[in-house]
C-alpha positions in Angstrom: -4.9 -43.7 -31.7 -2.2 -45.5 -29.5 0.9 -44.5 -32.0 -0.4 -40.7 -31.9 -0.4 -41.0 -27.6 2.4 -42.2 -28.0 4.1 -39.6 -30.3 2.2 -36.7 -27.9 3.4 -38.1 -24.7 7.1 -38.6 -26.0 7.0 -34.8 -27.5 6.3 -34.0 -23.9 8.9 -35.6 -22.1 11.6 -34.7 -24.5 9.8 -31.0 -24.4 9.9 -31.2 -20.5 13.5 -32.3 -20.3 15.0 -29.6 -22.2 14.4 -27.1 -20.0 16.4 -26.0 -16.9 13.7 -25.6 -14.8 11.2 -28.4 -14.5 8.5 -29.2 -11.6 4.7 -30.2 -10.9 2.1 -28.3 -9.3 -0.2 -30.5 -7.4 -3.4 -29.5 -4.8 -2.7 -30.9 -1.0 -3.8 -34.3 -1.7 -0.8 -34.8 -4.4 -3.4 -34.6 -7.3 -1.9 -32.6 -10.2 -3.6 -29.3 -11.6 -3.2 -28.9 -15.1 -3.4 -24.8 -16.8 -1.3 -23.0 -14.0 0.4 -20.5 -14.7 4.4 -20.5 -13.6 7.0 -17.7 -14.1 10.2 -16.4 -13.5 9.7 -13.1 -13.9 10.7 -13.1 -17.5 8.7 -16.0 -19.1 5.3 -17.7 -18.2 4.9 -21.2 -18.6 1.8 -23.5 -17.7 1.6 -26.9 -16.5 -0.2 -29.8 -18.9 -3.0 -31.9 -18.1 -0.2 -33.7 -15.4 0.6 -30.7 -13.6 4.0 -30.3 -15.3 6.3 -27.2 -16.4 9.4 -26.6 -17.7 10.8 -23.4 -19.0 14.4 -22.7 -20.2 15.6 -19.8 -17.6 18.0 -17.4 -17.1 17.7 -17.7 -13.7 18.7 -14.0 -13.6 16.2 -12.5 -10.8 16.7 -15.5 -8.7 13.4 -16.8 -8.3 10.1 -18.6 -9.5 6.8 -18.0 -8.9 3.3 -19.9 -9.3 0.5 -17.6 -10.5 -2.1 -19.1 -7.8 -5.7 -20.2 -10.3 -8.9 -18.9 -8.9 -10.5 -21.4 -6.5 -6.3 -22.0 -4.5 -4.8 -20.6 -2.2 -1.0 -21.8 -1.0 0.4 -23.1 2.2 2.1 -20.8 4.3 6.0 -20.5 4.3 7.9 -22.3 7.4 7.9 -18.7 9.3 4.1 -19.1 9.3 3.6 -15.6 7.7 4.6 -15.6 4.1 2.4 -17.2 1.1 4.6 -19.8 0.0 4.3 -18.8 -3.9 7.6 -18.7 -4.7 11.4 -20.6 -4.3 14.8 -19.5 -5.0 16.6 -21.1 -7.4 19.7 -23.2 -6.0 21.4 -24.2 -9.2 23.1 -22.0 -12.0 21.3 -21.4 -15.1 23.6 -24.2 -16.5 22.2 -27.0 -14.1 18.8 -28.1 -14.3 16.5 -27.9 -11.3 12.9 -29.4 -10.2 10.5 -26.7 -8.0 7.4 -28.2 -6.8 4.5 -26.1 -5.6 1.4 -27.0 -3.5 -1.6 -25.2 -4.1 -4.9 -25.8 -1.6 -8.3 -25.4 -2.4 -10.1 -22.7 -1.4 -13.5 -21.0 -1.4 -13.2 -17.7 -2.7 -16.8 -16.8 -3.7 -16.2 -14.2 -0.7 -13.0 -12.7 0.3 -11.3 -9.9 2.3 -8.1 -8.2 2.0 -6.8 -6.6 4.8 -4.6 -3.7 3.2 -1.2 -2.2 4.7 1.8 0.1 3.9 4.4 2.0 5.0 4.9 0.0 8.4 8.4 2.2 8.6 9.9 -0.3 11.8 13.2 1.5 12.4 14.2 1.0 15.8 14.7 4.9 16.1 14.6 5.6 19.9 12.8 9.0 19.4 10.1 8.0 17.3 9.6 5.0 19.9 8.2 2.8 16.2 8.5 -0.9 18.2 6.6 0.2 21.4 3.6 1.9 19.4 3.5 -1.0 16.9 3.1 -3.6 19.1 0.5 -1.5 22.0 -1.4 0.8 19.0 -1.0 -1.4 15.5 -1.3 -5.1 16.9 -4.1 -5.4 19.1 -6.4 -4.1 16.1 -4.9 -5.9 13.5 -5.4 -9.4 15.5 -9.1 -8.0 16.1 -9.9 -8.0 12.3 -7.9 -11.4 11.9 -9.8 -13.0 15.2 -13.1 -10.9 13.7 -12.8 -12.9 10.1 -11.9 -16.0 11.6 -15.2 -16.2 12.8 -17.2 -15.4 9.7 -15.3 -18.3 8.2 -14.2 -16.0 5.0 -10.4 -16.1 3.6 -8.3 -13.3 4.2 -5.1 -12.1 3.0 -2.8 -9.3 4.0 -1.1 -7.0 1.5 1.1 -5.0 2.5 2.3 -2.1 -0.3 6.0 -1.2 0.8 8.2 0.4 2.9 8.1 -2.4 5.9 11.5 -1.0 6.9 13.3 2.6 6.8 16.3 2.3 4.6 17.8 5.8 6.6 18.2 3.6 10.0 19.1 0.3 8.6 22.9 0.9 9.3 22.4 3.7 12.0 20.2 1.9 14.2 21.3 -1.9 13.2 17.9 -2.6 11.9 17.3 -3.8 8.3 14.3 -5.1 6.2 15.4 -8.9 8.1 14.5 -6.9 11.4 11.2 -5.5 10.6 10.3 -8.6 9.1 11.2 -10.7 12.1 9.6 -8.5 14.4 6.3 -8.4 12.5 6.5 -12.4 13.1 7.6 -12.1 16.6 4.3 -10.0 17.0 2.2 -12.7 15.2 1.2 -10.6 12.5 -1.7 -12.6 10.3 -1.1 -14.1 6.9 -1.3 -15.0 4.3 1.3 -11.9 3.4 1.9 -10.8 0.0 4.1 -7.6 -0.2 5.5 -5.4 -2.2 9.4 -3.5 -2.3 8.9 0.2 -1.3 11.6 3.0 -1.8 12.7 2.4 1.7 13.2 -1.5 1.2 16.0 -1.2 -0.8 19.7 -0.8 0.6 21.4 2.6 0.6 24.6 1.5 0.5 24.4 0.0 -3.2 25.6 2.9 -5.6 26.6 2.1 -9.3 25.8 0.3 -12.2 22.5 -1.4 -12.2 21.5 0.1 -9.0 17.9 -0.6 -8.8 18.4 -4.6 -9.0 21.3 -4.9 -6.8 20.1 -2.7 -4.3 16.8 -5.1 -4.2 19.5 -7.9 -3.0 17.9 -7.9 0.6 14.4 -7.9 -0.4 14.7 -10.9 -2.8 16.5 -12.7 -0.2 13.4 -11.8 2.2 10.5 -12.0 -0.5 11.1 -13.4 -3.7 10.1 -11.9 -6.9 9.6 -7.9 -6.9 6.5 -8.0 -9.2 4.0 -11.2 -9.5 0.3 -11.9 -9.6 -2.1 -14.1 -8.0 -5.8 -15.2 -9.0 -8.4 -15.1 -6.0 -12.1 -15.6 -6.7 -13.2 -13.3 -9.9 -9.8 -10.9 -9.1 -6.7 -11.3 -10.7 -4.1 -9.4 -8.6 -0.8 -8.0 -10.1 1.9 -6.9 -7.8 4.2 -4.3 -9.0 7.8 -2.6 -8.1 7.4 0.7 -9.4 10.4 2.1 -7.8 13.3 2.6 -10.0 16.5 2.9 -7.0 19.5 5.4 -8.4 20.9 6.4 -5.1 22.8 8.7 -6.5 26.2 8.7 -4.8 27.4 11.6 -2.0 30.1 13.3 -2.7 31.9 12.3 0.4 31.1 9.4 1.8 28.8 9.7 5.1 28.4 7.7 8.7 26.2 8.0 10.8 27.1 10.9 13.6 29.2 9.8 16.1 29.4 6.0 15.4 32.4 3.7 13.5 29.0 1.9 11.4 29.4 1.4 8.1 28.6 4.4 5.6 25.2 5.3 3.8 26.8 6.1 0.9 23.6 7.4 -1.3 21.3 9.6 -1.5 18.6 7.2 -1.5 16.6 8.6 -4.6 14.6 7.0 -7.1 12.6 7.5 -10.0 9.1 6.4 -10.2 8.1 3.7 -13.0 8.8 0.1 -14.3 11.4 -1.3 -16.0 11.2 -2.6 -19.6 11.4 -6.5 -18.1 8.4 -5.4 -16.0 6.2 -4.3 -18.8 7.0 -7.3 -20.8 6.0 -9.6 -18.3 3.1 -7.4 -17.4 1.6 -8.3 -20.9 2.6 -12.0 -20.8 1.0 -11.9 -17.3 -2.8 -10.6 -18.8 -2.1 -12.7 -22.1 -2.3 -15.8 -19.8 -4.9 -14.3 -17.7 -8.8 -16.1 -17.5 -11.4 -14.5 -19.4 -13.7 -12.6 -17.2 -11.7 -11.7 -14.6 -11.3 -8.2 -13.0 -7.7 -6.8 -13.2 -6.7 -5.2 -9.6 -3.5 -3.5 -9.5 -1.2 -2.7 -6.4 2.2 -0.8 -6.4 3.8 1.2 -4.0 3.7 4.4 -4.9 0.5 6.5 -6.3 -0.2 6.3 -10.3 -1.8 10.2 -9.7 -0.8 12.8 -7.7 -1.6 14.0 -4.7 -1.2 17.6 -4.4 -3.6 20.4 -4.8 -3.5 20.8 -8.6 -4.8 16.8 -8.7 -3.3 16.5 -12.4 -1.3 14.2 -14.2 0.8 11.1 -13.1 3.5 10.3 -10.9 5.3 8.2 -13.1 8.2 9.4 -14.7 6.7 9.0 -18.5 3.1 9.3 -19.3 3.9 7.4 -22.1 4.1 4.5 -19.8 1.0 4.9 -17.6 -0.4 5.3 -20.8 0.6 2.0 -22.0 -0.6 0.6 -18.2 -4.2 2.1 -19.1 -4.6 0.5 -22.4 -3.1 -3.2 -21.0 -5.4 -2.9 -17.6 -8.8 -0.7 -18.7 -9.4 -2.8 -21.4 -11.0 -5.6 -19.7 -13.6 -3.4 -17.4 -13.0 0.3 -18.4 -11.3 1.0 -15.4 -7.8 0.9 -13.8 -8.4 -0.5 -9.8 -5.1 0.6 -8.3 -4.1 0.2 -4.6 -1.1 2.1 -3.8 0.8 3.5 -0.8 3.7 5.9 -0.2 1.7 8.9 0.4 0.9 8.6 3.9 -2.6 9.1 3.5 -6.0 8.1 2.7 -7.5 9.3 -0.4 -10.0 7.9 -2.9 -8.4 9.7 -5.6 -9.5 10.4 -9.4 -8.3 13.0 -12.1 -9.7 14.3 -15.1 -6.9 13.7 -17.4 -6.8 9.6 -16.4 -10.2 9.2 -16.1 -9.8 5.0 -16.0 -8.0 5.3 -12.9 -9.3 4.6 -9.9 -6.2 5.2 -6.8 -7.0 3.9 -3.7 -4.2 5.5 -1.8 -4.0 3.7 1.5 -3.1 4.8 4.8 0.5 4.4 6.3 0.7 2.2 9.1 3.3 4.2 10.5 1.2 7.6 10.3 3.9 10.2 9.4 6.6 7.7 10.1 6.0 7.5 13.7 6.5 11.1 13.8 3.6 12.8 16.0 3.0 12.9 19.5 1.8 10.1 22.1 -2.0 10.2 21.2 -1.7 11.6 17.7 -1.5 8.3 15.3 -1.8 10.1 11.9 -1.4 10.6 8.2 0.3 13.8 6.7 -3.3 14.6 5.6 -4.6 14.0 9.8 -6.4 11.0 8.7 -6.0 8.9 11.7 -3.6 6.1 11.2 -5.4 2.6 10.3 -6.0 -0.3 8.0 -8.4 -0.5 5.3 -9.9 -3.9 5.0 -11.5 -5.0 1.4 -14.6 -6.9 1.0 -14.5 -8.7 -2.1 -17.5 -10.8 -3.7 -17.8 -11.4 -7.5 -17.3 -8.2 -9.6 -18.1 -5.8 -6.3 -15.6 -4.2 -3.7 -16.4 -2.2 -0.6 -13.9 -1.1 2.5 -13.9 -0.6 5.6 -11.5 1.7 7.6 -10.3 0.8 10.9 -8.3 3.3 13.2 -5.8 2.2 15.5 -7.0 4.7 18.9 -10.1 5.3 17.7 -12.2 2.2 15.9 -14.5 2.8 13.2 -14.1 6.6 13.0 -14.6 8.0 9.1 -14.1 11.6 9.8 -12.8 14.4 12.6 -14.5 18.0 13.3 -13.3 21.4 14.5 -15.4 24.1 15.8 -12.7 27.0 14.0 -13.3 29.6 16.8 -11.7 26.9 19.2 -8.6 26.5 17.0 -8.2 30.1 16.2 -8.2 30.5 20.1 -5.2 27.7 20.1 -3.0 29.1 17.2 -3.3 32.3 18.9 -2.2 31.4 22.7 -0.1 28.3 22.2 3.9 29.0 22.2 4.5 26.1 20.1 2.7 26.9 18.0 3.2 30.6 17.6 7.1 29.9 17.4 6.2 27.3 14.3 4.1 30.2 12.9 7.2 32.5 13.1 9.6 30.1 11.5 7.8 28.3 9.1 5.5 30.8 6.6 3.9 28.4 4.2 1.3 26.9 6.1 -2.5 27.7 6.7 -2.6 30.4 9.4 -5.2 29.6 11.2 -5.2 32.5 13.8 -7.9 34.5 12.5 -10.2 34.9 9.8 -12.1 31.7 11.1 -15.2 32.9 13.0 -18.0 30.8 13.4 -16.9 27.9 11.3 -17.0 24.2 10.9 -14.5 22.1 9.4 -14.7 18.4 9.0 -11.9 16.1 7.8 -13.5 13.5 5.7 -10.8 11.1 5.6 -13.8 8.4 4.2 -14.7 10.9 1.9 -15.0 9.6 -2.1 -15.1 11.6 -5.0 -19.2 11.1 -5.8 -20.4 11.4 -2.2 -22.1 14.7 -1.1 -21.4 16.2 2.2 -24.2 18.4 4.0 -24.2 20.3 7.2 -26.6 21.5 9.1 -27.4 24.0 11.8 -30.7 23.7 13.8 -32.0 21.9 11.1 -31.1 24.9 8.4 -28.9 23.5 5.8 -25.4 25.2 5.7 -23.3 26.1 2.1 -20.3 23.5 2.1 -17.1 24.0 0.2 -14.2 21.5 -0.4 -11.2 23.6 0.6 -7.5 22.5 0.2 -5.2 23.5 3.2 -3.8 22.0 5.5 -5.9 20.2 8.4 -5.4 22.2 11.8 -4.0 19.4 13.3 -1.5 17.9 11.3 0.7 21.1 11.8 1.0 21.7 15.5 1.0 17.8 16.1 3.9 17.0 13.9 6.9 16.5 16.5 9.6 15.0 14.2 9.8 14.6 10.2 10.4 18.1 9.5 11.1 17.2 5.9 7.1 17.1 5.9 7.1 21.0 6.4 9.0 21.2 3.4 6.5 21.6 0.9 3.2 23.4 1.5 1.0 20.7 -1.1 2.5 18.1 0.7 0.5 18.3 3.9 -2.5 19.3 2.3 -5.8 17.3 2.9 -7.9 17.0 -0.1 -10.7 15.6 2.0 -11.4 19.1 4.3 -14.7 20.7 4.0 -15.7 23.9 5.7 -19.3 25.6 6.1 -20.0 29.3 8.1 -21.9 28.4 11.0 -24.6 31.5 12.3 -23.8 31.5 15.8 -20.9 30.1 18.2 -23.2 28.0 20.4 -25.4 26.0 18.1 -24.7 22.0 17.2 -23.8 21.3 14.1 -24.4 18.0 11.9 -22.4 16.5 9.0 -23.9 14.0 6.8 -22.1 12.4 4.1 -24.2 11.0 1.0 -23.0 8.4 -1.7 -23.8 9.4 -5.5 -27.7 8.4 -5.1 -28.3 9.6 -1.9 -28.0 7.2 0.6 -26.4 8.3 3.7 -23.2 6.8 4.5 -22.8 8.1 7.7 -23.2 11.3 10.3 -21.8 13.1 13.2 -22.9 16.1 14.9 -20.2 18.2 17.1 -21.8 20.0 20.2 -20.5 23.7 19.8 -18.3 25.1 21.3 -15.8 21.9 20.8 -12.1 22.4 22.5 -9.2 22.0 20.1 -6.5 19.9 21.2 -3.5 17.6 20.4 -5.0 14.1 21.0 -8.4 14.9 19.5 -10.8 12.3 18.1 
């Protein structure tokens, strides 16, 4: 028996010695943690009974990370914001190095996630983004963190890409590093887990292998561009679905009137996953403990948010089919959390019924492109953050706006909207030059509109006038406020479908004076929320 143990230990030592990365995973008391997965983005190995791991890596991706097991969290990095689950390689592939990780035991029977995305910090004076981030966003974010701390429940922050704005990296001398350290200076709450967005790539990198090379600054700051972790009974997968192309300009361009470095490419990209990612994902799921719910985060939405509501944003339908096969075999669903669209939408479609895609609202609204009191997304939802509450197999969500607290919808008296569209000089000028928008000048007499951004596909919307139920229709149009509220980002006006709101509901009232009550019920008939609108209700740019 002793001889057998000796042979096993000898084999283990020889195995560990034959690899170019080795290390130990322990808890914060120095006790080894066995059966913990460690990955370099290509390979996945697990720690042995002594908490030791080893692998042979080409070190191409530059980092190694621990896939934290349920019941454990990780310390914060020295900056005090990021979760310390990854390390950069320091030695070339022909050298062996030791990289250790520390885990901290944590009760994860229930936990919260604050989802943020598309902060788009850029220090661009016309947008006044740094001041607005400080004055409007950070007080709410800190309030959420403070309330959570009082509850004594673990909270994580997931940011799903576009922390920066690549177009301003060189023009404003404000790159991804600048945006990240702004978050630290503001006291943004951690532990932060991040995903790269299309605007987090270096726009001056062109040529071969541009997708990998343009991520250099992201990898320097945030480590792996795809990874995973276990929290409670959930397995979270953070994936990079931006394949950066950055087609070169025929002529090199400088920011107007400056001698700053040229932006050399068009900053275009393809939505999808590299083969390395797909291979890694399969290994990751094979290493996942049984009985877990898989939750999948990417920067861009998996489903289209456009009016047709069909298909996928991925370049290849076959790749999405592969994802569905890999992910939905666990509980029949793909639980996706995505950014990029700058809208709040619980998205589903008939082609891919397995996917539940929660499109998260942008912190920046329409890239800070609306007036002082108009922090709104392109669907005119009030900008804010979603807080997810996870316990066992259940997940519930709260939405907190930056300007108006917990507000699920905005109501319009269309008589007032028509009057504004007919008399406001700026709106009239826009209607003359941009013909593709919904023209609200006429045809909406005595109608009531409700933009219900917390609407879910199974919800039932009802409206009542003097106790009498009105006929409610879901309409695919631009919200009345978004067209008149946009100050910048005129590119959002190019495509009619881009600003279409998919949670806009209309009803025809019988008079111009009667109040109308809007109620939203879940699929079981339970009232989720309601609001009464007194009429006539004025229409203005700072509408709540």
